[in-house]
N, C-alpha and C positions, 0 to 999 in steps of 0.2 A: 105572447106565445112561449112556452116553456120547453117545446121539443122541436125538433126538426121536422121538416115536411119534405118528403122526397118525391118530386114529380117523375114518373118513369111509364115505360111501356115494357108489357111482357117480352122477354127475349131479346131486349135491346141492352145498350151499355149501361143502363140504370141499374141492371141486375148486379154489376159488379159493385156498385156503390151500396147496393142493399145488402150485399153479403158483408162488405167492409163495416157498414151500421151494425149488422148482427154480431160480426165478431168483437166490435167496441162495445157492444152493450148499450149503444144509445139510445135515447128515447127519441123515436121518430114516427111518424105517421107515412104510409105509402098510398099516394095517389096514383092510380095506373091509368092512363088514358091512352086512346089511339091517337098517338101525337101528330101522325101526317093527316088525320081525318078533319076537314073543315067543321068548324062549330064552336060554341061557347068554349069549350075546354082547350082547343087550339087557339083561340084568340087569347084566352087568359095565359097559356104558356107563352105566347108571343109577347105579352106585355112584359112577362118576367124574363125571358131570353129571347132577344131579336132573331137569333137562329132557329128558333123554334124547336130546339132539340132536347133530348133527355140523355143523362139525368140532368135536371135542374134541381137545385136544393135551396129551399128556404130555410134560413138560419132561425135560431132561437131568438135573435134579436131583430128578426124581420129582414135582414140583408140577404142578398141572393149570391150563390156560387153556381157557377156552371164549370164544365169541362172536368172529367174525372182526375186528370193528372195535377188539378189543382184542390180537389176535393179530398183525395187520398191522403196527400201530405197534412191538409188541415186536420182531418180525423186522427192522423198518426201524431200530431201535436197534442190534440186536445184529450186523447184517449191512449195515453203513451203505453198502458198496461196491456193494449190490445195487439202490439207489436205488428202493426201494418207496415211499418218501414224500419230500418236498422237505426239504431241512435246515430245521431251526428258524427260521433267519434268512432263510431264501430267499422271494423275493417271492410263490411259487405255494403256500406252505405254508397259508395261509388257506384258499384255494380247496380245496385237497386235504381238509382237514379238514371243511370244510363239505360237500361232495359226499360224502365218505366216510360221514359221520353220516346224510346224505340218503339214501343207498342203503339202509344198514341200518335205519334207522327209518321211513322212509316206503315205499319201494320193497319191499324185503325181505317185510314183513309181509303184503303183499298175496298173496304166494304161500303162506305157511304158514297164514294164516286161512282160505284158501279151497281149498287142497288137497283137504279132505275135508269138504264141507258138512254132512255127516251129524253130526259132532261137535257142532253146534250144534242138533241136534234139529229141523232144518227139513224139511217135507213134501218129497218128491222133486221135484216141479216148482218149488218155490220155490228148492230148493237149487241145481238147474240154472241158474235165472235169476239167483241171487246169483252163481255162479260166472262166469258171462259178463259181468255188470255189473262185478265186481272186475276182470276181464281187462282190460276197456275202460278202467276208472280207472287201472289199472297203465301202461297205454300213455300215458296223460294225464300220470302222473307222470314217464315216461321222456322225454316231450318237452320237460319243463323242462331236462333234460340236453342234449337233442339241440340245444336253441336257443343254448346256451352252448359246447359241445363244439368244440375246436380241433382241429388236426390236425398231425403224424400221429396223436397221442396226445391223450387229453382235455385235459391241461394245455398242450398245443404240442408243441414239440420234444422235451421230456423226458417218458419214461416214468415212470408210477406205477402202484401197486397199483389205482387206479380202473379202468385199463385192463383188468386181470384180472378185475374184478367185471362189466364189460360183456361180456368174451368168454365169461364162463360164463353169465350169467344171460340173454343174449339167446336162449338155446336153451328158456328156460322159457316157461310159457303166456304169451301165446297161441301161440308158437312163432316160429322164426327168420324164417319168410316175412313174417308180420305185422310182426315187429320190423324187418325190412329196409324194409318199406313206410313205417312211421311214423317211422324214425330212420335214415336213410341214413348220416350222419356217424358215429353210434355203430356202425353195422354195418361201416364202413370201419375202425374202430379194432379191431373184434373181429376182423376179417379180418387185420388187420396182426400182431395177437398170434398168431392161428392160423398165421401164416406163419413165424413165429420158431421154429427149430429146437429151442429150449429147451422151448417149450411144446406143439408139435405132438403129440408122441405121447401126452401126458395128455390132451388135448383129444379125441383120436381115441378114446381108451379110455373117457372119460367120456360122450361124445356121439356114438354111432356113426353118426349122421346127418351128422356134419361131413364136408365134401368132402374 
């Protein structure tokens, strides 16, 4: 194998890694699957990743990586010219690491834990209220990033993979309109990423509602 293979699903977190691969100029194949749908593709995914989640990345040497917060630093190391992360001695490095981990440990789970309230065996009415409450909490979490966001990118003049997370996750519940109301600075960052020819096609394919 001479290239990466990215297993993903449309509109999911795999889109973040897809954008990072495009920015890096990495040679990769994208295998999009309905990752929650039982069948042969799901079975193969479970063999590679016991959680059955995307992104799952098969490396050129055949090893497997999961978790975007691991994949992104790996790509930043291998493709340093892409500037997916500040250099280890750069002043913005600590902020990058802080907010990368904040996104994946605090914001991201509010999506995965509330996508399907039935998994927690909640009565339907309680499940609906739970979903609304979690969505409101998610916007509170985004608000902390909004407070410190710089321009034109989250870290200021220099692009980083944090901007890719914002550009993808702004589409998730409660939706882009709600996100724009609560987080105008982050929305501007997302629009900057969407306007970049490197990312435009992939974002349009993952999110049909993108203008």
